[in-house]
C-alpha positions in Angstrom: 163.6 -47.9 83.7 161.6 -49.4 81.0 159.3 -51.0 83.6 158.5 -47.5 84.9 157.7 -46.2 81.7 154.0 -45.3 81.4 151.7 -46.9 78.8 150.0 -44.1 76.6 153.0 -41.7 77.2 153.4 -39.1 74.4 156.8 -40.8 73.6 155.3 -44.2 73.0 156.4 -46.0 70.0 152.7 -46.7 69.1 152.1 -42.9 68.1 150.6 -41.9 64.7 153.3 -41.6 61.8 154.4 -38.2 60.9 152.6 -36.8 58.1 154.6 -35.2 55.4 153.4 -31.9 53.5 154.8 -31.1 50.3 154.3 -27.7 48.5 153.4 -27.6 44.8 153.9 -24.3 43.1 151.9 -24.9 39.8 151.1 -22.9 36.7 147.4 -23.5 36.0 145.7 -20.4 34.6 142.7 -22.3 33.2 142.6 -25.5 35.5 143.2 -24.5 39.1 139.9 -26.5 40.3 141.4 -29.6 38.8 144.6 -29.3 40.3 142.9 -28.8 43.7 141.1 -31.9 42.9 144.2 -33.8 41.8 145.9 -32.9 45.5 142.9 -34.1 47.3 142.5 -37.4 45.3 146.4 -38.1 45.9 146.1 -37.2 49.7 143.0 -39.8 50.0 145.0 -42.4 48.5 148.1 -41.5 50.4 147.2 -40.5 53.8 150.7 -40.0 54.9 151.2 -37.1 52.5 149.3 -33.8 52.2 149.8 -31.3 49.4 150.0 -27.6 49.6 149.1 -26.3 46.3 150.4 -22.8 45.5 149.5 -21.4 42.2 151.8 -19.1 40.2 150.6 -15.6 39.0 152.1 -13.1 36.5 152.9 -13.7 32.8 155.5 -16.7 33.1 156.6 -19.4 34.8 160.2 -18.3 35.1 159.3 -15.1 37.0 157.6 -17.3 39.7 160.6 -19.6 40.4 163.6 -16.9 40.4 162.4 -15.4 43.6 161.9 -18.8 45.4 165.5 -19.8 44.3 167.1 -16.7 45.3 165.4 -17.0 48.6 166.3 -20.5 49.3 162.4 -21.2 49.4 162.2 -24.0 47.1 159.2 -25.7 46.4 158.8 -29.8 46.4 156.9 -29.7 43.0 157.2 -26.9 40.6 155.9 -26.2 37.1 158.8 -25.8 34.6 159.1 -25.0 31.1 161.2 -27.2 28.6 163.8 -24.6 28.5 167.4 -23.7 28.8 166.8 -22.1 32.0 165.1 -25.1 33.7 167.7 -27.4 32.1 170.5 -25.2 33.9 168.7 -25.6 37.4 168.7 -29.4 36.8 172.4 -29.3 36.1 172.9 -27.0 39.2 171.3 -29.5 41.5 168.1 -27.7 42.1 165.8 -30.2 40.1 166.0 -33.7 40.7 166.3 -36.5 38.1 163.1 -38.1 37.0 164.4 -40.8 34.8 163.7 -43.9 36.9 159.9 -42.8 37.2 157.1 -44.6 35.2 156.1 -41.0 34.1 159.4 -40.5 32.3 159.3 -44.2 30.9 155.8 -43.4 29.4 156.4 -40.2 28.0 156.5 -40.0 24.2 160.0 -40.5 23.2 160.3 -37.3 20.7 159.5 -35.0 23.9 162.1 -36.5 26.1 164.9 -34.3 24.5 162.9 -31.3 25.5 163.3 -32.5 29.2 167.0 -33.7 28.9 169.7 -31.0 30.4 173.3 -30.6 28.7 174.4 -33.0 31.3 172.0 -35.7 30.1 169.7 -35.3 33.2 166.1 -35.8 32.8 164.5 -32.8 34.6 160.6 -32.8 33.9 157.6 -34.8 32.8 155.6 -32.9 29.8 151.9 -31.6 30.5 150.9 -32.3 27.3 151.8 -31.9 23.5 151.7 -28.1 22.9 150.6 -26.7 19.6 149.5 -23.1 18.8 146.7 -22.6 16.2 143.9 -20.4 15.2 140.5 -21.2 16.9 137.4 -19.5 14.8 133.8 -19.1 15.0 132.3 -21.0 12.0 129.2 -19.1 12.0 130.7 -15.6 11.8 132.9 -16.8 9.2 129.7 -17.9 7.2 128.0 -14.9 7.6 130.6 -12.7 6.7 130.8 -14.8 3.5 134.2 -16.2 4.1 134.4 -19.4 2.2 138.1 -20.3 2.0 140.5 -20.2 5.2 143.5 -18.1 4.6 146.8 -19.7 3.8 149.1 -16.7 4.0 149.3 -13.6 6.0 148.0 -11.0 3.3 145.2 -13.7 3.2 144.5 -13.3 6.6 144.6 -9.7 6.5 141.7 -9.8 4.0 139.7 -12.4 6.0 139.8 -9.9 9.1 138.6 -7.0 6.7 136.0 -8.9 5.5 134.9 -9.9 9.1 135.0 -6.2 10.0 133.0 -5.0 7.6 130.4 -7.6 8.4 130.3 -6.0 11.7 132.3 -8.7 13.6 135.6 -8.2 15.6 138.2 -10.3 13.7 140.4 -11.6 16.4 141.3 -11.4 20.2 144.4 -9.8 21.4 145.4 -10.9 25.0 147.2 -7.4 25.7 146.9 -7.8 29.4 148.2 -11.3 29.3 151.4 -11.1 27.0 152.2 -14.6 27.6 149.5 -15.5 24.9 151.0 -13.0 22.8 154.5 -14.6 23.0 152.7 -18.0 22.4 150.5 -16.7 19.4 151.9 -14.0 17.1 155.5 -14.0 18.6 155.8 -17.8 18.2 154.6 -17.9 14.6 156.4 -14.8 13.8 159.9 -16.3 15.0 158.8 -19.6 13.4 158.3 -18.1 9.9 160.8 -15.3 10.2 163.6 -16.8 11.8 163.5 -20.6 12.2 162.3 -20.8 8.4 165.4 -18.8 7.3 168.0 -19.9 9.7 168.5 -23.9 10.2 171.2 -23.3 13.0 169.1 -20.8 15.0 169.2 -22.4 18.1 172.8 -23.2 18.4 173.4 -19.5 17.2 171.0 -18.2 20.1 173.0 -20.2 22.7 176.5 -18.7 21.5 175.4 -15.2 20.9 175.7 -15.2 17.1 171.8 -14.9 16.1 171.4 -11.5 14.6 167.8 -10.7 15.6 168.3 -6.8 15.0 166.9 -7.2 11.4 164.2 -6.4 9.3 162.5 -10.1 9.6 162.7 -9.9 13.2 161.1 -6.3 13.0 158.5 -7.7 11.0 157.2 -10.1 13.9 156.5 -6.9 15.9 155.2 -5.4 13.0 152.4 -7.7 12.3 151.5 -7.7 15.9 151.0 -4.2 15.8 149.4 -3.9 12.2 146.6 -6.1 13.3 145.5 -3.8 16.2 146.3 -0.6 14.4 143.8 -1.8 11.6 141.0 -2.2 14.1 141.0 -6.1 14.1 141.2 -6.6 17.7 138.6 -5.9 20.7 138.1 -2.8 22.2 140.3 -2.2 25.3 142.7 -5.1 24.2 145.5 -4.1 26.4 143.5 -5.1 29.5 142.2 -8.4 28.3 143.8 -11.0 30.6 143.8 -14.9 29.9 140.3 -15.6 31.2 138.7 -12.6 29.6 140.0 -13.3 26.2 138.5 -16.8 26.3 135.1 -15.5 27.4 135.2 -13.1 24.5 135.5 -16.2 21.8 133.1 -18.2 23.8 130.3 -15.4 24.0 130.6 -14.8 20.5 132.2 -11.3 20.5 135.3 -12.2 18.5 135.7 -14.6 15.3 139.1 -15.8 16.1 141.4 -16.6 19.1 145.1 -17.3 18.6 145.7 -19.8 21.3 147.1 -23.0 22.4 146.0 -26.8 22.0 145.8 -26.6 25.8 142.6 -24.5 25.8 140.8 -26.7 23.6 138.3 -27.9 26.0 137.3 -24.2 26.6 137.7 -23.0 23.4 135.8 -26.0 21.0 133.1 -26.8 23.7 129.9 -25.5 25.3 129.7 -22.7 22.8 126.4 -21.4 21.1 128.4 -21.8 17.6 130.3 -24.3 16.1 134.2 -23.8 16.2 136.9 -24.9 14.0 140.7 -24.5 14.0 143.3 -23.8 11.3 147.1 -23.2 11.1 147.7 -19.7 11.7 148.9 -18.3 8.2 152.2 -16.2 9.3 154.0 -17.0 6.4 154.5 -14.8 3.0 152.7 -15.8 -0.3 154.2 -18.7 -1.8 156.1 -19.6 1.4 155.1 -23.0 3.3 154.0 -22.1 6.7 156.2 -23.2 9.8 153.8 -24.3 12.5 154.4 -24.3 16.2 154.5 -27.7 18.1 156.6 -28.8 21.1 156.2 -29.8 25.0 153.9 -27.9 27.1 154.8 -26.8 30.3 155.5 -29.5 32.9 156.4 -30.6 36.1 159.4 -31.1 38.1 160.7 -32.3 41.5 163.2 -29.9 43.4 166.0 -31.5 45.4 164.5 -30.8 48.8 164.0 -33.3 52.1 160.5 -34.2 50.7 162.1 -35.3 47.4 160.7 -39.0 47.7 157.2 -37.6 48.6 157.1 -35.2 45.8 158.1 -37.9 43.2 155.1 -40.0 44.3 152.8 -36.8 43.7 154.3 -36.2 40.4 153.8 -40.0 39.5 150.1 -39.6 40.3 149.7 -36.2 38.4 150.8 -37.6 35.3 149.3 -41.1 36.1 145.7 -41.0 37.6 145.6 -37.4 38.3 146.2 -36.8 34.5 142.6 -38.0 33.5 141.0 -35.4 36.0 142.7 -32.2 34.1 142.5 -33.8 30.6 138.6 -33.9 31.1 138.7 -30.3 30.8 141.7 -29.2 28.7 141.0 -31.9 25.8 144.8 -31.5 24.9 147.2 -34.1 23.3 148.7 -36.4 25.9 152.1 -36.4 26.2 152.3 -40.4 27.1 152.6 -43.3 25.0 149.2 -45.0 24.0 148.1 -47.6 26.7 149.8 -45.6 29.3 148.0 -42.4 30.8 147.5 -41.5 27.1 143.7 -39.8 27.0 142.4 -38.7 23.7 141.9 -35.0 23.1 139.3 -33.3 21.3 139.2 -35.0 17.3 140.1 -31.6 15.9 143.0 -31.0 18.1 144.1 -34.8 17.4 143.9 -34.1 13.7 145.7 -30.7 13.7 148.6 -31.9 15.7 149.0 -35.2 13.3 148.9 -32.8 10.2 151.4 -30.2 11.6 153.8 -32.9 13.2 154.4 -34.1 9.4 155.8 -30.7 8.4 159.3 -30.6 7.2 160.1 -27.7 9.4 158.5 -26.9 12.8 159.1 -24.6 15.5 158.6 -24.6 19.3 156.7 -22.2 21.6 158.6 -19.2 22.4 159.1 -20.3 26.2 161.0 -23.0 25.2 163.1 -21.0 22.7 164.2 -17.8 24.3 166.2 -17.3 27.4 164.2 -16.6 30.5 165.3 -13.1 31.1 164.5 -12.7 27.3 161.4 -14.0 28.0 160.3 -11.3 30.6 161.9 -8.5 28.3 159.8 -9.8 25.4 156.4 -9.4 27.2 157.4 -5.8 27.9 158.5 -5.3 24.4 155.2 -6.4 22.8 153.2 -4.3 25.3 155.3 -1.3 24.5 154.7 -1.8 20.6 151.1 -2.0 21.0 151.0 1.0 23.0 153.0 2.9 20.3 155.8 3.7 22.9 158.5 2.0 20.6 158.6 0.8 17.0 158.8 -2.7 15.6 162.4 -2.1 14.7 163.2 -0.9 18.1 161.9 -3.9 19.8 163.8 -6.2 17.5 167.0 -4.3 18.4 166.3 -4.5 22.1 165.3 -8.3 21.8 168.5 -9.1 19.9 170.5 -7.0 22.7 168.7 -9.1 25.4 169.4 -12.7 23.7 173.1 -11.5 23.1 173.5 -10.6 26.5 172.0 -13.8 28.2 174.4 -15.8 25.8 177.3 -13.7 27.0 176.5 -14.2 30.7 176.1 -17.9 30.1 179.1 -18.5 28.5 181.3 -15.9 30.5 
């Protein structure tokens, strides 16, 4: 019967190998074009693997992941945050181990703890070293007569007033994209009002004994509201999304932007003015500020039939592909010098080196709070800004959310 087999039959062993298509669900609010370019370059070098890029939407990574897990529709590669939620997914067998990859070996050692689960599983690769800082328009500061950068919150308010009297809008608030309110004023408020006062805050949050129904926690929301009530933010700030906020700063319509190091390429370059950076002074007078620094949103591989191909793609993203996105973002590389490390903007490098030496630092809010509390926080901040609830009520509700998550985790 073999002799009767026709040459050229569709069942012939000479057919073209099957091409694997992997799905990548990615959080890239300010670099979608670069992500598509990375996928195209990878497929060009790996013709046996295609990449279907899907972009996350909304206000958090977690709200994109949860429906996919609930429906069993797992992507092969997924953006994740270095928090308890992602670590739990790893321990539950949803996320694959990446400890054997070159990317993991090259990642800076201080970051590896962020990406290690309770059971010791390495579950992700950092997308960068994340710092949160204040970008400012040096021309506006000079025209307003601001000669000294503020070093405490009262001094910051005084600078805002000085800018407003000079005819400038002091600062941009992303009311329509509460993710940035979380990274900015909430993270720094939590750092200086909670982390600075409670060394064991992380353990207490996990076991449900951290008290956030306090005047100090309420003050986090009060500062957020105060800046808006005093007219220091742009008109229509509750509708300002991520891209819109960056445009306001770049077009010289606001003097300051409370933003992350991941946006350095956009906020520091291509402006008709010189921009600088300083540590957001969310501290009380006489108290040393607690800066925010940690791992940026990174990448993980899900336990799917395409895991091997997905791991190859993550290796490319964090290797040759990293240069593509870094040229735009100018952030701090999470990799050791000599590996995929590519220098970021000099101001961001200097800022990161400075704050990394502080005796007490905090992480961005997305790696501190339980995932459900992150989504709750977004609504609470918006409700405070819309005067629907008071700062104290917001603190009470956040406290209840965090304690409920701890109870559910340990039940």
